C-alpha positions in Angstrom: 134.4 84.7 133.8 133.8 80.9 133.8 134.6 80.4 130.2 136.4 77.4 128.8 138.5 78.9 126.1 140.3 82.1 125.0 138.0 82.4 122.0 134.9 82.6 124.3 136.7 85.0 126.6 137.5 87.3 123.7 133.9 87.0 122.5 132.6 88.1 125.9 135.0 91.0 125.9 134.1 92.1 122.4 137.7 91.8 121.0 139.5 89.4 118.7 141.5 86.4 120.1 144.7 87.9 118.7 144.1 91.1 120.6 143.5 89.1 123.8 146.9 87.4 123.3 148.5 90.7 122.8 147.0 92.1 126.0 148.5 89.2 127.9 152.0 90.1 127.1 154.0 91.6 130.0 155.1 94.6 127.9 151.5 95.5 127.0 149.9 98.4 128.8 146.2 99.0 128.3 144.9 102.5 128.0 141.9 103.7 129.9 139.8 103.8 126.7 140.7 100.2 125.9 139.6 99.0 129.4 136.4 101.0 129.2 135.6 99.7 125.7 136.2 96.1 126.8 133.9 96.6 129.8 131.2 98.2 127.6 131.4 95.3 125.1 131.3 92.7 127.9 128.1 94.3 129.3 126.5 94.4 125.8 127.4 90.8 125.2 126.0 89.8 128.6 122.7 91.5 127.7 122.5 89.6 124.4 123.3 86.4 126.2 120.4 86.9 128.7 118.0 87.8 125.9 118.9 84.7 123.9 119.3 82.2 126.8 117.3 83.2 129.8 114.2 81.4 128.6 114.2 78.8 125.9 110.9 76.9 125.1 111.4 73.1 124.8 107.8 72.2 124.0 104.4 73.9 124.4 100.9 72.4 124.8 102.2 68.9 124.2 99.4 66.2 124.5 99.9 63.9 127.5 99.6 60.1 126.9 100.1 58.9 130.4 101.6 55.4 130.8 101.9 53.3 134.0 105.5 52.6 135.1 107.3 51.0 138.0 107.3 47.5 139.4 103.6 47.7 140.5 102.5 50.1 137.7 101.4 52.6 140.4 103.2 55.6 138.9 102.4 57.5 135.7 104.7 59.2 133.3 103.5 61.9 130.8 104.5 59.8 127.8 106.3 56.5 127.0 110.0 56.4 126.7 110.6 52.9 125.5 112.8 52.0 122.5 109.9 51.9 120.0 108.4 55.3 120.7 110.0 57.0 117.7 112.5 59.8 117.1 110.1 62.6 118.1 109.4 61.4 121.6 113.0 60.2 122.1 114.2 63.7 121.3 111.7 65.4 123.6 112.6 63.0 126.4 116.3 63.8 125.9 115.7 67.5 125.9 113.7 67.4 129.1 116.3 65.2 130.8 119.1 67.5 129.8 117.4 70.6 131.1 118.8 71.0 134.6 116.7 74.1 135.5 113.4 75.3 134.2 109.7 75.8 134.4 106.8 73.5 133.5 103.0 74.0 133.2 100.2 71.4 133.1 96.9 72.2 131.4 93.5 70.6 131.5 91.4 69.4 128.6 90.5 72.9 127.6 94.1 74.2 127.6 93.7 76.1 130.9 96.6 76.1 133.2 96.3 73.7 136.1 99.7 73.6 137.8 103.0 75.4 137.4 106.3 74.1 138.8 110.0 74.6 138.6 113.3 72.8 139.2 116.9 73.8 139.9 118.0 70.6 141.6 117.1 67.9 139.1 116.1 67.7 135.4 112.8 68.8 134.1 111.7 65.2 133.2 112.1 63.9 136.7 110.5 66.9 138.4 107.6 67.0 136.0 106.7 63.3 136.6 107.2 63.7 140.3 104.5 66.4 140.3 102.4 64.4 137.9 102.0 61.7 140.6 101.5 64.0 143.6 98.1 64.1 145.4 96.3 67.4 144.8 94.7 68.2 148.2 93.2 71.2 146.6 91.3 69.1 144.1 88.7 66.9 145.9 85.7 65.7 143.9 82.8 63.4 144.8 82.8 60.1 142.8 81.7 56.5 143.0 84.3 53.8 143.3 83.4 51.2 140.6 85.0 47.8 140.3 88.2 47.5 138.3 88.5 43.7 138.4 86.6 41.2 136.3 83.2 40.9 138.2 79.7 40.7 136.9 77.9 44.0 136.4 75.1 44.8 138.8 72.8 47.7 138.1 72.7 50.5 140.7 69.3 49.6 141.8 70.7 46.2 143.0 74.1 47.3 144.2 74.1 50.8 145.6 77.6 52.4 145.5 77.9 55.4 147.8 79.5 58.5 146.3 82.6 59.5 148.4 85.1 62.3 148.3 88.3 61.4 146.4 91.6 63.3 146.3 92.9 63.3 142.7 96.4 63.3 141.4 97.6 65.6 138.7 97.6 62.8 136.1 93.8 62.5 136.7 93.4 66.1 135.5 96.2 67.1 133.1 95.9 66.7 129.4 98.8 68.9 128.0 102.1 70.3 129.3 104.6 73.0 128.4 108.3 73.0 129.4 110.9 75.8 129.3 114.6 75.8 130.0 115.3 78.8 132.3 118.7 79.9 133.7 118.8 79.0 137.5 119.1 82.6 138.6 115.6 83.4 137.1 113.7 80.2 137.9 112.1 81.4 141.1 110.8 84.7 139.8 109.5 83.1 136.6 107.6 80.6 138.7 106.3 83.3 140.9 105.1 85.3 137.9 103.2 82.4 136.4 101.5 81.5 139.7 100.6 85.1 140.5 99.2 85.6 137.0 96.7 82.7 137.6 96.0 82.8 141.3 92.4 81.5 141.2 92.9 78.8 138.5 96.1 76.9 139.5 96.2 74.1 142.0 99.5 75.2 143.5 99.6 75.0 147.3 101.2 78.5 147.9 101.5 81.9 146.3 105.2 82.2 145.5 106.9 85.6 146.1 109.1 87.7 143.9 112.7 88.4 144.7 113.6 85.1 146.4 117.2 85.1 145.0 117.8 88.7 146.1 116.6 88.0 149.6 118.9 85.0 149.8 121.9 87.2 148.7 121.0 89.7 151.4 120.7 87.0 154.0 124.0 85.5 153.0 125.8 88.8 153.3 124.5 89.3 156.8 126.0 85.9 157.7 129.5 86.9 156.6 131.4 88.1 159.8 133.1 91.5 159.7 136.9 91.4 160.1 137.7 91.8 163.8 134.2 90.9 164.9 133.8 88.1 167.4 132.0 85.1 166.0 
């Protein structure tokens, strides 16, 4: 049952550790009612575990204070993680880095959802910032490119600057974010639910489908060769 101690195993089975030790003895024979009760208790414990741990909010609608990072300062992170940022940001950064699977949502200045994403392969902090710097091909706006270096200002009647289409990154748009720790088995369906709930607002590239884990299990079963069957 993938538990690390007898105490946890006894808790999952709904019995006391001393009872578990007694059951392990060679001379102990369990009755049908004992086995049935243990199975029922284990099922009830599993349900409670799912209710308590399937989804755990880490932070919600946290304001983004983007900071340039990297050798050439070309990347952005949602907030600073240097030594002098304070306990609150340090704790939030640690919580996001320790979350190995979960869901995150970026919001615009009005608190409307912009983009929803998930991770099951790397921690939430890395995945969020990867998405934060990704070009949003769905969000192209017409802007004027103004000088960013130290040059003399010239009014538009002297120096005409042509408006051009510009593809924005998520850090150009996002103002807040939320992050949730989610058990890996439910990440795909939670992401699909969020994206399908806001199909005309989010900048996600595709409409995720429900039941991806179930379809994978079916596909894997079909790949298992039958005994005696030529492979």
